[in-house]
mmCIF file of the C-alpha atoms, coordinates in Angstrom:
data_MODEL
# 
_entry.id   MODEL 
# 
loop_
_atom_site.group_PDB 
_atom_site.id 
_atom_site.type_symbol 
_atom_site.label_atom_id 
_atom_site.label_alt_id 
_atom_site.label_comp_id 
_atom_site.label_asym_id 
_atom_site.label_entity_id 
_atom_site.label_seq_id 
_atom_site.pdbx_PDB_ins_code 
_atom_site.Cartn_x 
_atom_site.Cartn_y 
_atom_site.Cartn_z 
_atom_site.occupancy 
_atom_site.B_iso_or_equiv 
_atom_site.pdbx_formal_charge 
_atom_site.auth_seq_id 
_atom_site.auth_comp_id 
_atom_site.auth_asym_id 
_atom_site.auth_atom_id 
_atom_site.pdbx_PDB_model_num 
ATOM 1   C CA . MET A 1 1   ? -0.462 29.476 105.483 1.00 0.00 ? 1   MET A CA 1 
ATOM 2   C CA . ALA A 1 2   ? -3.845 29.216 102.953 1.00 0.00 ? 2   ALA A CA 1 
ATOM 3   C CA . SER A 1 3   ? -4.163 26.845 100.321 1.00 0.00 ? 3   SER A CA 1 
ATOM 4   C CA . ARG A 1 4   ? -4.697 27.498 96.984  1.00 0.00 ? 4   ARG A CA 1 
ATOM 5   C CA . GLY A 1 5   ? -8.285 27.519 96.870  1.00 0.00 ? 5   GLY A CA 1 
ATOM 6   C CA . GLY A 1 6   ? -8.746 26.865 101.106 1.00 0.00 ? 6   GLY A CA 1 
ATOM 7   C CA . PRO A 1 7   ? -9.307 30.289 102.790 1.00 0.00 ? 7   PRO A CA 1 
ATOM 8   C CA . ARG A 1 8   ? -6.575 32.924 104.510 1.00 0.00 ? 8   ARG A CA 1 
ATOM 9   C CA . ALA A 1 9   ? -4.978 32.662 107.314 1.00 0.00 ? 9   ALA A CA 1 
ATOM 10  C CA . ALA A 1 10  ? -6.730 35.179 109.359 1.00 0.00 ? 10  ALA A CA 1 
ATOM 11  C CA . GLY A 1 11  ? -5.391 38.934 108.989 1.00 0.00 ? 11  GLY A CA 1 
ATOM 12  C CA . THR A 1 12  ? -3.553 38.794 105.652 1.00 0.00 ? 12  THR A CA 1 
ATOM 13  C CA . ASP A 1 13  ? -4.049 39.289 102.322 1.00 0.00 ? 13  ASP A CA 1 
ATOM 14  C CA . GLY A 1 14  ? -1.552 36.083 100.822 1.00 0.00 ? 14  GLY A CA 1 
ATOM 15  C CA . SER A 1 15  ? 1.671  38.345 99.814  1.00 0.00 ? 15  SER A CA 1 
ATOM 16  C CA . ASP A 1 16  ? 3.099  38.074 103.202 1.00 0.00 ? 16  ASP A CA 1 
ATOM 17  C CA . PHE A 1 17  ? 5.455  35.093 102.142 1.00 0.00 ? 17  PHE A CA 1 
ATOM 18  C CA . GLN A 1 18  ? 6.805  37.211 98.464  1.00 0.00 ? 18  GLN A CA 1 
ATOM 19  C CA . HIS A 1 19  ? 10.196 38.028 101.031 1.00 0.00 ? 19  HIS A CA 1 
ATOM 20  C CA . ARG A 1 20  ? 10.947 35.014 101.215 1.00 0.00 ? 20  ARG A CA 1 
ATOM 21  C CA . GLU A 1 21  ? 10.673 33.848 97.140  1.00 0.00 ? 21  GLU A CA 1 
ATOM 22  C CA . ARG A 1 22  ? 13.628 36.376 96.928  1.00 0.00 ? 22  ARG A CA 1 
ATOM 23  C CA . VAL A 1 23  ? 16.946 35.057 95.307  1.00 0.00 ? 23  VAL A CA 1 
ATOM 24  C CA . ALA A 1 24  ? 19.781 36.245 97.330  1.00 0.00 ? 24  ALA A CA 1 
ATOM 25  C CA . SER A 1 25  ? 22.486 38.358 95.187  1.00 0.00 ? 25  SER A CA 1 
ATOM 26  C CA . HIS A 1 26  ? 25.403 37.019 94.948  1.00 0.00 ? 26  HIS A CA 1 
ATOM 27  C CA . TYR A 1 27  ? 23.418 33.815 93.241  1.00 0.00 ? 27  TYR A CA 1 
ATOM 28  C CA . GLN A 1 28  ? 21.668 36.074 90.790  1.00 0.00 ? 28  GLN A CA 1 
ATOM 29  C CA . MET A 1 29  ? 24.984 37.300 90.657  1.00 0.00 ? 29  MET A CA 1 
ATOM 30  C CA . SER A 1 30  ? 27.033 33.948 90.203  1.00 0.00 ? 30  SER A CA 1 
ATOM 31  C CA . VAL A 1 31  ? 24.707 32.788 87.142  1.00 0.00 ? 31  VAL A CA 1 
ATOM 32  C CA . THR A 1 32  ? 24.682 36.680 85.680  1.00 0.00 ? 32  THR A CA 1 
ATOM 33  C CA . LEU A 1 33  ? 28.905 36.543 85.877  1.00 0.00 ? 33  LEU A CA 1 
ATOM 34  C CA . LYS A 1 34  ? 28.931 32.559 84.536  1.00 0.00 ? 34  LYS A CA 1 
ATOM 35  C CA . SER A 1 35  ? 26.593 33.470 81.219  1.00 0.00 ? 35  SER A CA 1 
ATOM 36  C CA . GLU A 1 36  ? 29.435 36.360 80.446  1.00 0.00 ? 36  GLU A CA 1 
ATOM 37  C CA . ILE A 1 37  ? 32.268 34.431 80.988  1.00 0.00 ? 37  ILE A CA 1 
ATOM 38  C CA . LYS A 1 38  ? 30.751 31.576 79.149  1.00 0.00 ? 38  LYS A CA 1 
ATOM 39  C CA . LYS A 1 39  ? 30.374 34.326 76.069  1.00 0.00 ? 39  LYS A CA 1 
ATOM 40  C CA . LEU A 1 40  ? 34.129 35.314 76.172  1.00 0.00 ? 40  LEU A CA 1 
ATOM 41  C CA . ILE A 1 41  ? 35.333 32.099 76.501  1.00 0.00 ? 41  ILE A CA 1 
ATOM 42  C CA . TYR A 1 42  ? 33.394 30.976 73.173  1.00 0.00 ? 42  TYR A CA 1 
ATOM 43  C CA . THR A 1 43  ? 34.346 33.980 71.536  1.00 0.00 ? 43  THR A CA 1 
ATOM 44  C CA . HIS A 1 44  ? 37.940 33.027 72.665  1.00 0.00 ? 44  HIS A CA 1 
ATOM 45  C CA . VAL A 1 45  ? 37.569 29.384 71.163  1.00 0.00 ? 45  VAL A CA 1 
ATOM 46  C CA . GLY A 1 46  ? 36.305 31.361 67.951  1.00 0.00 ? 46  GLY A CA 1 
ATOM 47  C CA . ILE A 1 47  ? 39.649 33.449 68.228  1.00 0.00 ? 47  ILE A CA 1 
ATOM 48  C CA . TRP A 1 48  ? 41.549 29.909 68.898  1.00 0.00 ? 48  TRP A CA 1 
ATOM 49  C CA . LEU A 1 49  ? 40.165 28.705 66.248  1.00 0.00 ? 49  LEU A CA 1 
ATOM 50  C CA . LEU A 1 50  ? 40.728 31.298 63.791  1.00 0.00 ? 50  LEU A CA 1 
ATOM 51  C CA . LEU A 1 51  ? 44.627 30.639 64.207  1.00 0.00 ? 51  LEU A CA 1 
ATOM 52  C CA . MET A 1 52  ? 44.477 26.832 64.210  1.00 0.00 ? 52  MET A CA 1 
ATOM 53  C CA . ALA A 1 53  ? 43.657 26.950 61.100  1.00 0.00 ? 53  ALA A CA 1 
ATOM 54  C CA . GLN A 1 54  ? 46.107 29.230 59.963  1.00 0.00 ? 54  GLN A CA 1 
ATOM 55  C CA . MET A 1 55  ? 48.551 27.835 61.309  1.00 0.00 ? 55  MET A CA 1 
ATOM 56  C CA . CYS A 1 56  ? 47.673 24.529 59.931  1.00 0.00 ? 56  CYS A CA 1 
ATOM 57  C CA . VAL A 1 57  ? 46.738 25.953 56.561  1.00 0.00 ? 57  VAL A CA 1 
ATOM 58  C CA . GLY A 1 58  ? 50.710 28.020 56.537  1.00 0.00 ? 58  GLY A CA 1 
ATOM 59  C CA . HIS A 1 59  ? 52.505 25.017 57.769  1.00 0.00 ? 59  HIS A CA 1 
ATOM 60  C CA . LEU A 1 60  ? 50.387 22.260 55.987  1.00 0.00 ? 60  LEU A CA 1 
ATOM 61  C CA . LYS A 1 61  ? 51.062 24.408 52.751  1.00 0.00 ? 61  LYS A CA 1 
ATOM 62  C CA . LEU A 1 62  ? 47.678 24.082 51.773  1.00 0.00 ? 62  LEU A CA 1 
ATOM 63  C CA . LEU A 1 63  ? 47.749 27.146 50.398  1.00 0.00 ? 63  LEU A CA 1 
ATOM 64  C CA . PRO A 1 64  ? 50.468 29.647 48.876  1.00 0.00 ? 64  PRO A CA 1 
ATOM 65  C CA . HIS A 1 65  ? 52.580 31.960 51.416  1.00 0.00 ? 65  HIS A CA 1 
ATOM 66  C CA . ASP A 1 66  ? 50.910 34.718 49.552  1.00 0.00 ? 66  ASP A CA 1 
ATOM 67  C CA . GLN A 1 67  ? 47.675 34.035 50.631  1.00 0.00 ? 67  GLN A CA 1 
ATOM 68  C CA . VAL A 1 68  ? 47.992 32.957 54.463  1.00 0.00 ? 68  VAL A CA 1 
ATOM 69  C CA . ALA A 1 69  ? 51.572 33.920 55.784  1.00 0.00 ? 69  ALA A CA 1 
ATOM 70  C CA . MET A 1 70  ? 53.338 31.206 58.344  1.00 0.00 ? 70  MET A CA 1 
ATOM 71  C CA . PRO A 1 71  ? 52.384 32.004 62.067  1.00 0.00 ? 71  PRO A CA 1 
ATOM 72  C CA . TYR A 1 72  ? 54.439 34.547 64.040  1.00 0.00 ? 72  TYR A CA 1 
ATOM 73  C CA . GLN A 1 73  ? 56.550 33.242 66.940  1.00 0.00 ? 73  GLN A CA 1 
ATOM 74  C CA . TRP A 1 74  ? 53.561 34.333 70.339  1.00 0.00 ? 74  TRP A CA 1 
ATOM 75  C CA . GLU A 1 75  ? 50.892 31.987 68.779  1.00 0.00 ? 75  GLU A CA 1 
ATOM 76  C CA . TYR A 1 76  ? 52.797 28.808 69.443  1.00 0.00 ? 76  TYR A CA 1 
ATOM 77  C CA . PRO A 1 77  ? 52.270 29.129 72.944  1.00 0.00 ? 77  PRO A CA 1 
ATOM 78  C CA . TYR A 1 78  ? 49.021 30.991 72.567  1.00 0.00 ? 78  TYR A CA 1 
ATOM 79  C CA . LEU A 1 79  ? 46.975 27.753 71.311  1.00 0.00 ? 79  LEU A CA 1 
ATOM 80  C CA . LEU A 1 80  ? 47.816 26.461 75.060  1.00 0.00 ? 80  LEU A CA 1 
ATOM 81  C CA . SER A 1 81  ? 45.461 29.241 75.996  1.00 0.00 ? 81  SER A CA 1 
ATOM 82  C CA . ILE A 1 82  ? 42.455 26.489 75.419  1.00 0.00 ? 82  ILE A CA 1 
ATOM 83  C CA . LEU A 1 83  ? 43.639 25.198 78.796  1.00 0.00 ? 83  LEU A CA 1 
ATOM 84  C CA . PRO A 1 84  ? 42.720 28.350 81.518  1.00 0.00 ? 84  PRO A CA 1 
ATOM 85  C CA . SER A 1 85  ? 39.125 28.985 79.137  1.00 0.00 ? 85  SER A CA 1 
ATOM 86  C CA . LEU A 1 86  ? 38.503 24.576 79.949  1.00 0.00 ? 86  LEU A CA 1 
ATOM 87  C CA . LEU A 1 87  ? 39.366 24.837 83.790  1.00 0.00 ? 87  LEU A CA 1 
ATOM 88  C CA . GLY A 1 88  ? 36.372 27.959 83.829  1.00 0.00 ? 88  GLY A CA 1 
ATOM 89  C CA . LEU A 1 89  ? 33.875 25.997 82.143  1.00 0.00 ? 89  LEU A CA 1 
ATOM 90  C CA . LEU A 1 90  ? 35.116 23.189 84.566  1.00 0.00 ? 90  LEU A CA 1 
ATOM 91  C CA . SER A 1 91  ? 34.388 25.612 87.336  1.00 0.00 ? 91  SER A CA 1 
ATOM 92  C CA . PHE A 1 92  ? 30.696 26.639 86.840  1.00 0.00 ? 92  PHE A CA 1 
ATOM 93  C CA . PRO A 1 93  ? 28.077 23.469 87.281  1.00 0.00 ? 93  PRO A CA 1 
ATOM 94  C CA . ARG A 1 94  ? 29.638 23.223 91.134  1.00 0.00 ? 94  ARG A CA 1 
ATOM 95  C CA . ASN A 1 95  ? 31.284 26.626 91.984  1.00 0.00 ? 95  ASN A CA 1 
ATOM 96  C CA . ASN A 1 96  ? 34.737 24.518 92.019  1.00 0.00 ? 96  ASN A CA 1 
ATOM 97  C CA . ILE A 1 97  ? 36.968 28.084 93.467  1.00 0.00 ? 97  ILE A CA 1 
ATOM 98  C CA . SER A 1 98  ? 40.073 26.493 92.805  1.00 0.00 ? 98  SER A CA 1 
ATOM 99  C CA . TYR A 1 99  ? 39.908 25.836 89.205  1.00 0.00 ? 99  TYR A CA 1 
ATOM 100 C CA . LEU A 1 100 ? 38.045 28.893 88.493  1.00 0.00 ? 100 LEU A CA 1 
ATOM 101 C CA . VAL A 1 101 ? 41.773 30.624 90.584  1.00 0.00 ? 101 VAL A CA 1 
ATOM 102 C CA . LEU A 1 102 ? 44.141 27.775 88.210  1.00 0.00 ? 102 LEU A CA 1 
ATOM 103 C CA . SER A 1 103 ? 42.576 29.327 85.035  1.00 0.00 ? 103 SER A CA 1 
ATOM 104 C CA . MET A 1 104 ? 42.337 33.469 86.235  1.00 0.00 ? 104 MET A CA 1 
ATOM 105 C CA . ILE A 1 105 ? 45.875 32.461 87.288  1.00 0.00 ? 105 ILE A CA 1 
ATOM 106 C CA . SER A 1 106 ? 46.692 30.466 83.601  1.00 0.00 ? 106 SER A CA 1 
ATOM 107 C CA . THR A 1 107 ? 45.278 32.715 81.590  1.00 0.00 ? 107 THR A CA 1 
ATOM 108 C CA . GLY A 1 108 ? 48.198 35.065 82.601  1.00 0.00 ? 108 GLY A CA 1 
ATOM 109 C CA . LEU A 1 109 ? 50.675 32.813 81.696  1.00 0.00 ? 109 LEU A CA 1 
ATOM 110 C CA . PHE A 1 110 ? 49.339 31.422 78.976  1.00 0.00 ? 110 PHE A CA 1 
ATOM 111 C CA . SER A 1 111 ? 46.740 33.230 77.577  1.00 0.00 ? 111 SER A CA 1 
ATOM 112 C CA . VAL A 1 112 ? 47.971 37.531 78.616  1.00 0.00 ? 112 VAL A CA 1 
ATOM 113 C CA . ALA A 1 113 ? 51.647 37.382 78.398  1.00 0.00 ? 113 ALA A CA 1 
ATOM 114 C CA . PRO A 1 114 ? 51.903 35.550 74.726  1.00 0.00 ? 114 PRO A CA 1 
ATOM 115 C CA . LEU A 1 115 ? 49.888 38.683 73.311  1.00 0.00 ? 115 LEU A CA 1 
ATOM 116 C CA . ILE A 1 116 ? 52.234 40.760 75.282  1.00 0.00 ? 116 ILE A CA 1 
ATOM 117 C CA . TYR A 1 117 ? 55.006 39.017 73.180  1.00 0.00 ? 117 TYR A CA 1 
ATOM 118 C CA . GLY A 1 118 ? 53.383 39.265 70.174  1.00 0.00 ? 118 GLY A CA 1 
ATOM 119 C CA . ALA A 1 119 ? 53.176 42.913 70.190  1.00 0.00 ? 119 ALA A CA 1 
ATOM 120 C CA . MET A 1 120 ? 56.535 43.251 70.714  1.00 0.00 ? 120 MET A CA 1 
ATOM 121 C CA . GLU A 1 121 ? 57.449 40.566 68.062  1.00 0.00 ? 121 GLU A CA 1 
ATOM 122 C CA . MET A 1 122 ? 55.247 42.164 65.737  1.00 0.00 ? 122 MET A CA 1 
ATOM 123 C CA . PHE A 1 123 ? 56.852 45.967 66.422  1.00 0.00 ? 123 PHE A CA 1 
ATOM 124 C CA . PRO A 1 124 ? 59.286 46.238 63.777  1.00 0.00 ? 124 PRO A CA 1 
ATOM 125 C CA . MET A 1 125 ? 57.415 44.893 61.382  1.00 0.00 ? 125 MET A CA 1 
ATOM 126 C CA . ALA A 1 126 ? 54.249 47.220 62.119  1.00 0.00 ? 126 ALA A CA 1 
ATOM 127 C CA . GLN A 1 127 ? 56.653 50.016 62.754  1.00 0.00 ? 127 GLN A CA 1 
ATOM 128 C CA . GLN A 1 128 ? 58.504 49.190 59.124  1.00 0.00 ? 128 GLN A CA 1 
ATOM 129 C CA . LEU A 1 129 ? 54.714 48.903 57.510  1.00 0.00 ? 129 LEU A CA 1 
ATOM 130 C CA . TYR A 1 130 ? 53.647 52.311 58.551  1.00 0.00 ? 130 TYR A CA 1 
ATOM 131 C CA . ARG A 1 131 ? 57.025 54.482 57.869  1.00 0.00 ? 131 ARG A CA 1 
ATOM 132 C CA . HIS A 1 132 ? 57.719 52.821 54.612  1.00 0.00 ? 132 HIS A CA 1 
ATOM 133 C CA . GLY A 1 133 ? 54.403 51.564 53.536  1.00 0.00 ? 133 GLY A CA 1 
ATOM 134 C CA . LYS A 1 134 ? 56.299 47.683 52.944  1.00 0.00 ? 134 LYS A CA 1 
ATOM 135 C CA . ALA A 1 135 ? 54.028 44.636 54.008  1.00 0.00 ? 135 ALA A CA 1 
ATOM 136 C CA . TYR A 1 136 ? 56.360 41.033 53.396  1.00 0.00 ? 136 TYR A CA 1 
ATOM 137 C CA . ARG A 1 137 ? 53.531 38.864 54.923  1.00 0.00 ? 137 ARG A CA 1 
ATOM 138 C CA . PHE A 1 138 ? 49.935 38.496 54.215  1.00 0.00 ? 138 PHE A CA 1 
ATOM 139 C CA . ILE A 1 139 ? 46.270 37.202 54.852  1.00 0.00 ? 139 ILE A CA 1 
ATOM 140 C CA . PHE A 1 140 ? 44.957 37.100 51.692  1.00 0.00 ? 140 PHE A CA 1 
ATOM 141 C CA . GLY A 1 141 ? 45.967 40.771 50.282  1.00 0.00 ? 141 GLY A CA 1 
ATOM 142 C CA . PHE A 1 142 ? 46.093 42.244 54.017  1.00 0.00 ? 142 PHE A CA 1 
ATOM 143 C CA . SER A 1 143 ? 48.996 43.035 55.672  1.00 0.00 ? 143 SER A CA 1 
ATOM 144 C CA . ALA A 1 144 ? 49.802 39.664 58.104  1.00 0.00 ? 144 ALA A CA 1 
ATOM 145 C CA . VAL A 1 145 ? 50.724 42.145 60.861  1.00 0.00 ? 145 VAL A CA 1 
ATOM 146 C CA . SER A 1 146 ? 47.616 44.269 60.673  1.00 0.00 ? 146 SER A CA 1 
ATOM 147 C CA . VAL A 1 147 ? 45.931 41.515 60.685  1.00 0.00 ? 147 VAL A CA 1 
ATOM 148 C CA . MET A 1 148 ? 47.539 40.295 63.388  1.00 0.00 ? 148 MET A CA 1 
ATOM 149 C CA . TYR A 1 149 ? 47.622 42.922 65.716  1.00 0.00 ? 149 TYR A CA 1 
ATOM 150 C CA . LEU A 1 150 ? 43.629 43.230 65.092  1.00 0.00 ? 150 LEU A CA 1 
ATOM 151 C CA . VAL A 1 151 ? 43.564 39.380 66.587  1.00 0.00 ? 151 VAL A CA 1 
ATOM 152 C CA . VAL A 1 152 ? 45.825 40.689 69.239  1.00 0.00 ? 152 VAL A CA 1 
ATOM 153 C CA . VAL A 1 153 ? 43.468 43.621 70.396  1.00 0.00 ? 153 VAL A CA 1 
ATOM 154 C CA . VAL A 1 154 ? 40.705 41.497 70.458  1.00 0.00 ? 154 VAL A CA 1 
ATOM 155 C CA . ALA A 1 155 ? 42.100 38.912 71.889  1.00 0.00 ? 155 ALA A CA 1 
ATOM 156 C CA . ALA A 1 156 ? 43.118 41.333 74.845  1.00 0.00 ? 156 ALA A CA 1 
ATOM 157 C CA . GLN A 1 157 ? 40.363 42.296 75.481  1.00 0.00 ? 157 GLN A CA 1 
ATOM 158 C CA . VAL A 1 158 ? 38.116 38.867 75.564  1.00 0.00 ? 158 VAL A CA 1 
ATOM 159 C CA . HIS A 1 159 ? 41.094 37.527 78.040  1.00 0.00 ? 159 HIS A CA 1 
ATOM 160 C CA . GLY A 1 160 ? 40.990 41.575 80.393  1.00 0.00 ? 160 GLY A CA 1 
ATOM 161 C CA . TRP A 1 161 ? 37.404 40.830 80.327  1.00 0.00 ? 161 TRP A CA 1 
ATOM 162 C CA . GLN A 1 162 ? 37.270 37.021 80.825  1.00 0.00 ? 162 GLN A CA 1 
ATOM 163 C CA . LEU A 1 163 ? 39.471 37.538 84.366  1.00 0.00 ? 163 LEU A CA 1 
ATOM 164 C CA . TYR A 1 164 ? 37.627 40.433 85.536  1.00 0.00 ? 164 TYR A CA 1 
ATOM 165 C CA . TYR A 1 165 ? 34.545 38.784 85.524  1.00 0.00 ? 165 TYR A CA 1 
ATOM 166 C CA . SER A 1 166 ? 36.139 35.910 87.124  1.00 0.00 ? 166 SER A CA 1 
ATOM 167 C CA . LYS A 1 167 ? 37.219 37.385 89.586  1.00 0.00 ? 167 LYS A CA 1 
ATOM 168 C CA . LYS A 1 168 ? 33.898 39.308 90.493  1.00 0.00 ? 168 LYS A CA 1 
ATOM 169 C CA . LEU A 1 169 ? 32.769 35.816 90.085  1.00 0.00 ? 169 LEU A CA 1 
ATOM 170 C CA . LEU A 1 170 ? 35.208 34.247 91.981  1.00 0.00 ? 170 LEU A CA 1 
ATOM 171 C CA . ASP A 1 171 ? 33.863 37.369 94.883  1.00 0.00 ? 171 ASP A CA 1 
ATOM 172 C CA . SER A 1 172 ? 30.529 36.296 95.020  1.00 0.00 ? 172 SER A CA 1 
ATOM 173 C CA . TRP A 1 173 ? 31.229 32.901 95.563  1.00 0.00 ? 173 TRP A CA 1 
ATOM 174 C CA . PHE A 1 174 ? 33.262 34.103 98.786  1.00 0.00 ? 174 PHE A CA 1 
ATOM 175 C CA . THR A 1 175 ? 30.293 36.275 99.733  1.00 0.00 ? 175 THR A CA 1 
ATOM 176 C CA . SER A 1 176 ? 28.172 33.033 99.500  1.00 0.00 ? 176 SER A CA 1 
ATOM 177 C CA . THR A 1 177 ? 31.046 30.754 101.269 1.00 0.00 ? 177 THR A CA 1 
ATOM 178 C CA . GLN A 1 178 ? 31.171 32.683 104.225 1.00 0.00 ? 178 GLN A CA 1 
ATOM 179 C CA . GLU A 1 179 ? 26.942 33.151 104.731 1.00 0.00 ? 179 GLU A CA 1 
ATOM 180 C CA . LYS A 1 180 ? 27.106 29.725 104.972 1.00 0.00 ? 180 LYS A CA 1 
ATOM 181 C CA . LYS A 1 181 ? 29.222 29.697 107.187 1.00 0.00 ? 181 LYS A CA 1 
ATOM 182 C CA . LYS A 1 182 ? 27.594 32.552 109.720 1.00 0.00 ? 182 LYS A CA 1 
ATOM 183 C CA . LYS A 1 183 ? 24.790 29.950 110.098 1.00 0.00 ? 183 LYS A CA 1 
# 
């Protein structure tokens, strides 16, 4: 190898080391996927904080019920959905596969399942709003069922993408683990 200012080795222009400076694709993918999952987790935390604020305002009666409706039943178990996100964040520093798997399983249990239940719980009220134009619960002048269905749709997409990227990240980590075992 040639030094920075010294003579080059005979028969080389000094660029023969560049192939060794590339980062393996599974490491690049791991960094990218971690970044995407973090964005989704921060979005989830924002949704979670909005639901928590609605619950606090509803139960503490800080505003009249015609402005902020009492929470639906599905919102209570959904509050536990913060735990899978924290597990996901804890899995990143050391590529902890067990925390990521626990995060994925608990996302299904504490995030996706309450959203499915919420969609079913609110369906009769949505049907009544659609057919008769009658809404009995409101959030700042908007029909509560419409607002909460919007929350359910956005949250379902966030958790769906979070699970998808987590699966890809898990595959990436397994690839790097298998390559380490081969050496």
